[in-house]
N, C-alpha and C positions, 0 to 999 in steps of 0.2 A: 246727424251732422257730421259725427265722428268718422262714420263709415265713408261718407262723401269726401271728407277731407283726405283720409288716408287713400281713398281711390285716386283722387286728382293729383295727390302728392306722388303717388306711385307712377302715374302716367307721365307727370312732369319729369321725374327723375328719369324715366326710360328714354323720353325725348332729349333731356339734356345730355345723358350719357351717350346716346347715339351721335348727337351733335359734337360732343367732346371728343368721342372716338374718331370721328372723321377728321376733326381738328388736330388731333394727336397724329394721325397719318400725314396730314398736310404739314404739319410742324417738322415731322422726322424728315420728309423729302426736302424741305426748304433748308433746314439747318444742317443736314448731313451732306447733301449734294449740291446745293445751289448757292447759299451764302457762306461766305467766310465769318469767322467770329466778329471781325471788325465790322463787316457790313451788318451783321445782326445787331451789333451794338449801336450802329447809327440808326436802324429802324426802330430800336428801343427808344432812342432819344427822341426821334421825330414823333413817335406814338405818344410818348409821355408828355412832350411839350403841347401837341395838339390837344391832347386829353385835358391837361392841366388848365388850358385856356377855354376849351369847349365847355368844360363843367359849368362855367358861369351862365350858360344858357339854360341850364336845367330847371331853375326857379322852383325845384320841388314838385313840378306840375305832374310828373308821371305818377309818383305815389300818391299826391294830393287828389288827382283825378280819379285814380282806382278806387280810393277810399270814399271819395264823394259818391261815386257811381254805385257803389255797394251799399250805400246808406240811402239812395234815392230810387225812384220808381223808373222804369226803362224809358218812359215817355219823355223824360227830360235829359236823355242821355245825349242827344245830338246837341243840345244848348250847351252842355258842359264841355263837350268835345270842341265846339267851335270857339267857346271862350278861353279854353286853354291853349288853342292853336294861335289866337290873337295875342295873347300874353307871351307865348314862347317866341314867337317872331319878332315882337317888340325889342327882344333882347338879342336873339340870334342874328339878326340882320347887321347890327353896327359890330358885333363880335367878329363875324365873318369876314366883313370888310377890313377891320383892324389887323386881323391876323394875315390877310392877303398882302396888305401894304407892308407889314412888319416882317414878312417872312424873310426877306434878304438880310436884313439886320440881325435877326436871331440866328440864321445860319453863320454869318460872319462871326458872330459872338462865340459860337462853338467851333469856329475855325474849320468849318466844313460847309463851303459854299453850295455844294451839291445837294444840301438839305433844302434849300430854297423852293424847288419845284415841288416836292412831296408836301412840304408845309402849305403851300398854296392850293394844292389839291385838297388837303385837310380842311382849309378855310370854306371851300364850296361843300365839302361834306358836312359842315355844321348845319348849313341850311336843310339839307336833306334829313339829317338826324332829328331835327326839331319836330317834324311831323311824324316820323316813325316812332319816336319815343311815346309821344301822346297817343298815337294810335294803338301801340301795345298796351298802353294803360287803360284804354277804353275797353280792349278785349278783356283785360284782367278784371276790371271793375264789373263788367257785365257777365263774368264767369264763363266767357266763351273759350273755355281752356282747350278744347279739342282741336279748334281751328289754329290757336296759337301755337300749340306744340308741334302740330303736324308741319306747320309752315317753318318753324325753327329747324326742324329735322331736314326739311328740304333745302333751306338755306346752307346748311353745313355741306350738302352735296354739291350745290351750285359754287360754293367756295372753293372747294379743292379742284373742281373743273377749271376755274379761272386763274386761281393763285399760282399754281404750279407752272402752266406754260407761260404766263405774262412775266412771272418773277425770273423764269429761265432766261427768256429773251431780253427783258428789259431791266434786270436786277431790281434794286429796291424802287425804282420808279415804277416798274411794272407791278410790284407789291401794292402800292397805293393806288395804281389805276384798277387793279382787281377789286380793291376795298371800295372804289367809287361805284364800279359797276354793280356790285353785290348790294350796296346800300341803296342805290336807285331803285333796282328791282324790288328790294324789300319795301320801300316807301310805296311803290305803286300797288303791290299786292296787300299791304296793310291797310291802305285806305280803302280797297275794294272789300277787305273782310269787314271793315268797320261800317261802312255805308250800306251795305247789303242789309244786315240785320236792323238797321235803323231807318230805311228808306220809307216805311209805312208811316213812322211817327216822326219824320224829320222835320224839325223847327229850328229857325234861326232865333237866337236871343235878341230881344229889343234891348234898346239902351238901358231902361230901368232894370232888366234882368241880369246884364253883364256884370256889373260890379258886385251884386249879392252873391252870384255864382262863383266869381273869383275870390270873394272874400272867404267863402266856405272852402274853396280849394286851398287857398293860402293858409287857412288856420292850422292845418297840418303840414301842407306843402312848404311854406315858408321855412319851417324848421329842418324839413328833410332837405330843402335847398341847401342850407348851411352845412348839413352833415354830408352832403354829396360833395361839396366843395371841399371839406375838410379830408374826407376818405380819399378822393381822388388824388389831392396834393399829397396825402401820406403815402398812398400806394407809389405814386410816381416820384417821390421824394428822392429815393435812392438813384434812380436813373438820371433824373435832371440835374441833381446836385453833383453826383459822382462824375457826370459827363464833363463838369469843369475842373475836376480834381485828378482824375486818372485817365489812362489811355482808353480808346474806344474798345480795345481788346478786353480790358477788364470789365468795362460796362456791358460788353457782350456776355461775358461768363456770369455777371450778376443779373442780367436780364434773363438769361437762360434758366438760372435756378429760381428766379422770382416766377417766371412762366410756368415752371414745374409745380411750384407751390400753389399758384393761383388755380390750378386744376381742382383743388380741394374745394373751392368755392362753387363748384358745379352744383353740389348738394344744396347748400344754403341758398342759392340763387334760384334753383328750381322750386324749392319749397316756399320761398319768398313769393314767387308769382301766384302761389295759391293761396298761402296763409294771410297775406294782407287783406284780401277781400273776405275770405271765409271767416277768419277769426275776428275781423272787425264786425261783421253780421252777427256773429254768435255773441260777442261782448255786448252789443247793442241790444239784442232781442232776448238772449237767453244767459244772462249775466251768472246766473246760479250754477250753469253747467260748464262755464268758460275754463274754470281752473282744473277741472277733471279731465275735459277733453284735451286741453293744452299739455298737462303733465304726462297723460298716456302716451301722447305724440311725442313729446320731447325727449323721453327716455329712449325711444327708438332712434330718434334723430342723432342724439348725443353719441349713442353706441356706434352708429353707422360711421359718423364723421371721424370720431376717435379711432376707429379700426382703420379707416382709409388713411388718416394723417400718419399714425405710427408705422403703418405698413409703407407708405411712401418714403418715410425716413430710412427704415430698416433695409429696404430693397433698392434704395437709390442707386448704388454702384451698379448693381446687375441690370437695372432698367436703363441707366445712361449707356452702359456698354452694349446692351441689345440694340438700342436704337441709333446711337450716334458714335459707337465705338469709344475711342479715348479723346474725342475732339473737345469735348466739354469737362473732362475731368477736374480741370481747375474750377469748376462751379461747385463741386461736390461739398466743400466745407461750408458753403452758405446754405445748403439745404436744410439743416437741421432748424437753425433760427428762423429761416424764411417760411418753413412750413408750420412751425410753431406759431408765428405771426399770422399767418392766413387761417390757420386752424381757430385760433382765438377771434379773429374777425368774423369767421363763419357763424360763430355763436352769437357774437354781437349783432350780426345782421339778422339772423334768425330770430332772436328774442326781440329785437326792435320791431321787426314786422308782426310778430306773433303776440306780443304783450304790450310793448311800450307804445306804439302808434295806436292800436285799439284803445288803450286806456287814456290816450291823449297827454301823455307825459312827455311832451315834445320838447319842452325847456331842458329837462333833464337829459334828454337824448343828446342835445347839443353839448351838454357838460361832459358826457363820458366820450363823445367823439373828440373833444378838445383835450381831454387827458390822454387819449391816444396819440394825438399829433404832438402835444407839449412834452409827453413822456418820452416819445421817440427822439424828438429834437434834443430835449434836455439830457438824456442818457448819451446821445452821440457826442455832443460838445463836452459834456462832463467828463467822458471817459477817453476822449481823443489822446490825450498824453499817455495814457495807460496802454491802449491797444494800437500799434502803429499800423496794422492792416485796416485801412479806412473802410474797404469793402466789406469785410467780416464785421467791422464796428457798425457799419449801417444796417446789416442784416440782423444783428443782435438788438440794436436799438428798436427796430421794428416789432421785434418780438416782446420786448419789454413793454413797449407802448400799449399793444394790444391786451397783454395780461393784466395791466393797471386798469384798463378801461373796462374789461370783462369783470374784474373784481368789483369795481364801482356799480356796474350794471345789475350784477346779482344782488347786491345789498339794496340797490334801488327798488327793484321788484318786490323783495320781501318786505320793505317798510312803506312802499307807496301803493302796491298792488294787493299785497298781504299773503304771499307765500314763497316758499324757497323753491328754486328750480332745481337745485341739486339735493339728491338724498343718499341713502346708503348705498342703493343699487348702483347709482352712478359713480360712486366712490370706489366700489369694488370693481366695476368694469374698468375704471381708470387705472387701477393698480394692476389689473390682469395683463395689460398690455405695455405697462411702463418700462419693463426691461428692454423693449425693443428700441427704445431711445438711447441705448448706449452704443448702437452701431457707429457712430464717427469717432469714438474714442477707443475701440478695441479692435484689433485685427482678428478677423474671424474666417476660418475656412468655411466654404459653402456647406459642407456636412454640419458643422456646428451651427451655422445659422438655421439650417432646416431644423434641427433638433430643438433649439431655443424658441423658434417660431412655432413649431408645433404644439410645445407645452403652452405656450401663451394664448394661442388660438383656442386650444381645447378648453382651457380655463375661462377664456372669454365667453365661449358658447354656453358652458355649464352655468355661469353666473346669469347670463342673459336668460336662460331657460328657467333657472331657479326663481329668479325675481319678475318672471313673466314679461320682460322686455321683448322677448321672442315668444310667440305663442306656439308651443309644441304641437298642440292638437291641430291647429290649422295648417302646420307644415307637414304633419303626417297625413292629414286628410287630402291634401294636394299631391303627395307622393303616391298614394294608393293606386290611382288610375295608371301610373307609370309602371307599377309592379305588375299589373294585370296584363300589360302589353307582351 
């Protein structure tokens, strides 16, 4: 089981990194050569408003469906799929109609009437995304990871082919037109990928089966629905709220820094795709092995995400200048707090899918998500008179909120599930790269940065090998064939 978990996690990571790599190229082209900072700010507001409304159609069905399918036999998969779709569209349809009608009023409220058209496009997308999310959940629950990951990589290529020319000719209207085409294509292919493996055992649920299936899905899915709403509003809080407080230029800078930080979620999202179903099955059928498999895997995940997060902060000026020159230098002060915020959330997301959901501690999951949101809002308004830069304050507040929630979650796992997720090895790995966080506060020459990072990275590798976070024998074994060439 642990080998299969690591195998699919690795494949998922490769797929996500490929998709993110293509997405980064697309983002560079759009932000450097096509959109002004102000236009990027408007796109950020539209996306945040649409996502904040659209999240209410989620219902927790994606995660609840994936978990339910992992615990059932494949013969009943089509019934779960159809039941979830019925529930999803019962909510998606009125939300879509409401957003379409109110798009003009929302645009006027932000003093940008040109936002109305893209918001109406977003309203139609809600209907498409409804079946797309449920279809992806079925593929995860049935552990059809190969098909899912290959398709995700293909979608990334299709995106860059459509987004760049349509954005160039039609500006932000073209951006959302490209989003519509990609989503429509994704829905059609996802349906085909779902129906094909189920066609031999395809069955419609009768009325007597519908409610028991939805009850089982919602037993976990309802709590996940609540936390999905909390997370989406937390993630978009800065963009949506700051859009009413500061210029769209300032929102554009904040959105760029947040988008940069969100790349860190690639790891946790990729692993969550695998862990939710695999760890649920392990917790249900082999409870005695669950802790051992999880901890062995978590140490690797923690080290990798920590390395990525600290490097993203330390090398941010060089990365910004390489890709967009000095166009978004105003966003650099927001990188540290926002990367810390997303770094913390990455672990919250990973631990939730790997431990909290399999253990069915769903009420507690809602509590630590509320801590994240309330902590962010409370810190922002509590410190507003002390920090005049409201954009930086929002970024800092997001970091505080996630760290508070992460602290509560770690204690929850210790006292409800029975073990600590952090140990001595993780503590030393953390300290080895901690000096990289000084980047925003000290003026470094490039040579000094190379020297400091080399020492930190070597220490990180040494600790990882000593505590067997990284298996030296396996790495050397894979390198031997290369040496013989």
